[in-house]
N, C-alpha and C positions, 0 to 999 in steps of 0.2 A: 360316461359316469352315470350310474343309475341311483336315484334317490329312493330312500325307503318310503317317503311320502311325497309324491309329486303334487299333491293338493296343498301342502303346507305353504310353499313359497308363493303361489298365486294368491292365497288368502292373506298372507302378510303384506304383499304388494298392494292388494286392494285396500287394506286398512291404512297403509301409510301414504298411498297415492293422493295427490291433490288434483281433483278433476279440473280440467282446463275449459274455459269458455271457447266459443268459436274464435278462430284466429282473427277475424275482422272485428271482434268485440273490443271496445276501447280498453277494457280491463285486462286483456290478455297479457300485455307487457308488464303489468303491475306484479304478476307472479314472479318476475325476475328482478324486482327491487332488491332482493336479498344479495345480489351479486354486484350491486352498484358501487360498492367500495373497492372493487378490484381495479388493478391497473389495466389488466387485459381480461376480457371475457371471450372465451372461445366457444363458438356455436358450430356444432357438427352437422353431419348428415350421414345417413346409411346408404345413400346412393347419390349419383350425380344427376339424377333426372326426376326428382319427386317434388311436386308442387308444394305440398304441405311443409316440407323442410324449408324451402326458400321463403314461403310466405310467413312462416313462423319466425325465421331469422330476421326478416324485414320488420315484422311487428316488434320484436324484442329490441332490435337496433333503433327503431324510431323512438321507442320509449326511453332507452338509455341515452340517446342523443338529446332528446327534448328535455328530459327531467334530471339527468345526472351528469351532463357535461362531457360525454364522450364525443370526440371529434375525429376519430380515425376509424374507418372501416377498411380492413385489409382482407383480401380474398385469395383463395387458391387459384389465382389466374395470373397470367404473365404481366409483368410491370408495364411494358409499353402499351398494351391494350387497355389496361386499367387507367393509365395516364390519360388516354384519350377521353375516357368517361370523366375522370377527375377534372379535366379542364372544363367540361360541360357543367358539372355540378357546382363548381366554384366560379362559374361565370367568367372564364378566361377563353379567349378566342382559340379555335383549333389552329394547330401549326399548318403552314403551307406544305402540301404534299403529305400530310400525316396519314398513316394507315387507318383504315376502319377497324373498329374494335371487334375482336373475337370472331373473325371470319374463318379461322382454321378449325379443323377437327379438334375437339367435339363442339361444334357451334352451339348446340342446344344448352350446353352447360352454363353459359353466361348470356347468350343471345336468346332470351326467352321473355315472355310477357311478365313473369314474376319479377325478374331482375329489372326489366325496363320500368315497371311501375315504381320500384324502389329508387332507381336512379333519378327519375323525374321528381319523386318526393324530395330527395336530397337537394336537388336544384332549387325547388320551391322553399325548402327550409332555409337555405342559404341566402335567399333573395334580399332580405333587409339587414343582413348581418355584416359587420366589419370583416375584412378578409381574414384576420387572424382568429376570428371566432367561427369561421365556417367549418363544416364537417367535410372531410376529404375521402376519396375512394382510391385505394391502392392495391396493386397486385404483388404477390409475394413469390410467384413461381418463375421458372427460368427457361421455359421451352422456346420462346420466340426470339431466338438468337439473331436472326437477320434484322428484325425490327429494332432491336436494341443497338446493334452496330450502326444502323442507319441513323437512329435518334442521336447518338453521341456525336457522330460526324456532322449532322445537320446543325446541331446546336453550336458546336465549336466553330463552324464556318462563320457564324455571326459574332460569336463572343471572343474567340481566340484563334484566328486563322493559322498561326504557327502550330498550336497544339492540334488543330484540325488536320494539318498535313501529316503530323506524327500519327494521328489516329488512322488516317487513310493507309499509311504504310504498315502499321502494326496489325490492323484488322484485315488488310489485304491478304495476309497469310490464311485467314479463315474464309475469305470470300468464296472460293470455289465450292465450299461445303455449306454455305450459309443456309440454303434452303433444305439441305438434307445432311444435317450435322452428324448424324450417326455414321455416315461414311467417313468423316474425319476421324472418329474414334477407331474405326476399322483400320484406316491407313496408319494411325499412330501405333496400333497394336502390331501391325505387320512390320513397321519400320523400327519399332522398339524405342521411340522417343517422342516427346511432345513438341512438335516443331513450332507451334504457335503460343506456347505457354508463357514464355518470357515477355513477349510483346503485350499480351492482354493484362498481365499482372502490372507491368510498368504503366500502362494506360490508366488503370484504376488508381495506382499510387499518385500519379500526376493530378488526377481530379480530386482525390481526397485531400490534397494539400490546400485546397480552397476551403477556408474556414468561414462558413456561412451559418446564420441562424435562419429559421424558416417561418418567419411571420410576414413575409412580403412575397409578392409574385416573382420577383427576380430571383430570390433565393430558391424558390420552388423549382425554377428551371435548372439551377445548378444541382439541386437535390435529385432531380430527374436524370440529369446526365451522370451523376455519381452512381445512382441505382442501376442505370443501364450498363455502365462500365462494370459494375459488380456482377451483373447478370452475365455479361459476356465472359468475364474471367471464370465464373463458376460453371457456366454452361460448357466452356471449353474443357474443363476438368471432368464434368459430368459425362460428356459423350466419350471421353477417353476411358473412364472407369467402368462404364456400363458393360463392357465386355469382360470385366474381371470378376463380376458377381453382383447379384441383386442387392445384397446388404450395403456394399460400398457405394453404389450409385444412389440407393434410397437415402442413405445417411447424408450424402453430400447435398442432395436436393432439399431435405428437410432442414439441414443446417443452414443452407442458403436462405430458405424462407424465414428461419428464425433470425438470422443476421439482418435481413431486410426489414423485418418487423422492428428490431431494435434500432436500426438506423432511423426509421420514421419517428419512433418514440423519442430518441435522443434529439432529433432535429426540432421536434415540436415542444420540447421543454419538459421539466421534471413533473409537471402536473398533467401532462397529456395522458389520455385514457383511450384504449383501443378496443375494438370489437373485431374478431377474426372469424371469417366464414371458411371452413374447410371440411373435408371428409373426416368421419370418425377415426379413420386409420391414421390421420395426421394430428388430430387434436386430442384424442384420448391418450393417456400416458402409456407409451409403448412398453415400459418396464413391466407392466402387468398384463401383457398380452403375449400371444405366441411370438410376436415380432421381437420383443426384447428378451423373453424367457428362453427362446429356442433359436432365433435367427440372427441375433446380434444387431438388430435394427433399433434405431432411436427415432424419435419424431419431434415435431415442434411442441406438442403438448408436454412431453417429458422435459425438454429443454426449458420450457417456460416454468414448469414446477420447480426445477432445480434452481433457476435464477430468481423467480418472483415468489415462490412459496404460495401462501394463501392469497396473494395479490393476483394470482392467475386462477381463473375459474373455468373448468372444462365441462361443457354441457353436451352430452351425446344425445342423438336422436335415433329412434327405431320405429319399425312398422312390421305388421304381421303379413299383410297381403295387399293387393291392389294392382295398379299398373305403374310402369316406369319407362322413361325415355332412355334408351341404351342402344348400343350396336352389337353385332355379332363378333366383329373383329375391329382392330385398330384401322382407322380411316374408312370404315364401312358406313353405310347409310344409317341414320337414326331410325329406330323402330319403336312403336309402343308395344311393350311386352307385358305379359301378365306375370306378376310376382307370385311365386309359389308360396303357399302357407308355410310359416316358419317351422323349422324342424323340432320334433319332440325334445324336451329338456333344454332347449336353447334359452338364452335370455329373452328372446323375442316370444317364444311360446309361453314362457312363464308370465310375461306381461300380457299377452293375449288372454290367457286363462284367468287373469284377474277380473276379466269382464268389465273393466273400466275403459271406455273407448278412447279417451285421450286424457293424459295426465302428466304432471310433473312429479318426479320422485327425487327428493333432496337426499343425496348420498353422503353429505359431509358428516364427519364425526361430530357428535353432539346434537345432530339434527335427525339422525336415523334411529329407528327402533333397533335395539340390540339383537333381538331375535331375527329380524329381517337382515341385519348386517351379517350375522353369523351364516345365514343361508346363502347370502349373496357372495360371501367370500370364497365359495367353492367355484373353481374355474368351470365355465360353461361355454358352449358354442355361441358365437355372435356372428351375424351376417354382415358382409361388406360387399356392396354392389358398386362398381365404379362406372366408367363410361361403357364398359363391356359387361353384358349380362348373359350368362349361359345357363339357363335353368336346368338343362339336361345333365350338367355336371356340377350342380350347385353345391353339394356337400364339400367337394374338394376344391372348387374354384372360388367359392364365396363365403366360406365359414372358417372361423379361426377361434381358438379359445381365449377367453379374457376373464379377469376378475373385475366385475362391473364397478364396485365402490372404490376400487383403487385406480381404475381406468378413468372414471369421470367423477365430478363433483355433483352432477345431477343427470337425470335421464328423462328425456321428453318423449312421450309415446303417442303415436297416432295409429290406431289399430288397422284402419284401411286408408290407403293413400292413392294418389293419382299422379299421372305423368305431368311434367311441366308442359307448357304450351310454347313451342319454339316460334321465334319470329321468322317471317318469310325471308327467303334468300338462300342462294346456293352455298353449300359447304365447300371450302377450298382448302385442300390439304397442304398447308405450308406456303401459300402464295397470297400474302396480304394485298389488299387493294386500297385505293385512295378514297378518302371521304368524298361524298357526293357534293358537299358544300351547301346542301339544303338545310337551313336552320330549323325548318319544321320537323325534319326527321333526324337531325343530329341528336344524340351521339351515335345511334346505330345505323344511320344512313339507309333507311328502308326505302 
């Protein structure tokens, strides 16, 4: 799409943009007080390896937790890995034989200095608080099938040995594929039926019959078991449908993340408030991007808007250039890559051309200038960098059209950004290892 006046939109953005202080400035989080009345605040990122995005989300989250009573931080990471960190931040001992957190590809996405600093801050914040007032750290994603199966069985062996025996039998069906679950999907496709489906569904039903509130440590262990059982059930379905088409598997994954978020909110009570960290592709309303308009895909941001309305606030993040931590291919080594300058006429280029180096743009109706809103309502390209970044094919592999003010409630801009700093340690594709037991280095076991 070619605009008659490519100078108009950058000028309108410059006029409406609220310049942001440095992320470490104590006033940074105050710019997001306007979203404090929400039930859920979604904080995005335009890549899975950009320091400014992580640091900004941490600063906003600290402010919302300290000043506005948010007690849930839920991330685009697997439940069992995040549960390891949650036990650390809420001063609970690690489980015997527990997996170390986030050692599988892409390790840098959560095992980085930026996340480590936030996790340690959460632990300090919780130090003098009653257990029911502590802020927790939760994972919404469903990839770590083997760890979730193990977590359910280990918990039940102490709490309900009879149900543990049933779990062994039901999950035994999936055990041959636990470390490479995509192979289960391939076998199911060839065989024409889901051999493990009934067992994992029944396992979840049995655990959901336990009616618990979640203001005590004991209840959190049951919540953990239920969440892991839900992950196993949905992961079994995910790996089966991944061979049927991208939209079906994507929708199942984001629906699982939304269900898990609601499970946490329900368990913590009607006044619980959550912050979600996930990629723009998950938290921006998919109905107003290529995902929903042309590919029949939904996402957690769309589902949240449909359920919570104005009580869900979606904040997208963008950048023009810099460096990013990413791989060439899945399970490949992390590299520090140069981010190409944004493409002409994209949302990112319009933000760059505003010449405001970092800003918050409030996109909510009643808060935005009507001239700006009119210009932004035109679909434009937007960049999405995941754990894989291929600059040589960037236009086709990393750009998609979106209507920015319908996709997000706000847009946070950093013109030049830098790669996250990964924590030391080898990356292990799908082979979790046990915690070192060293309290000085727990939760990441460096």
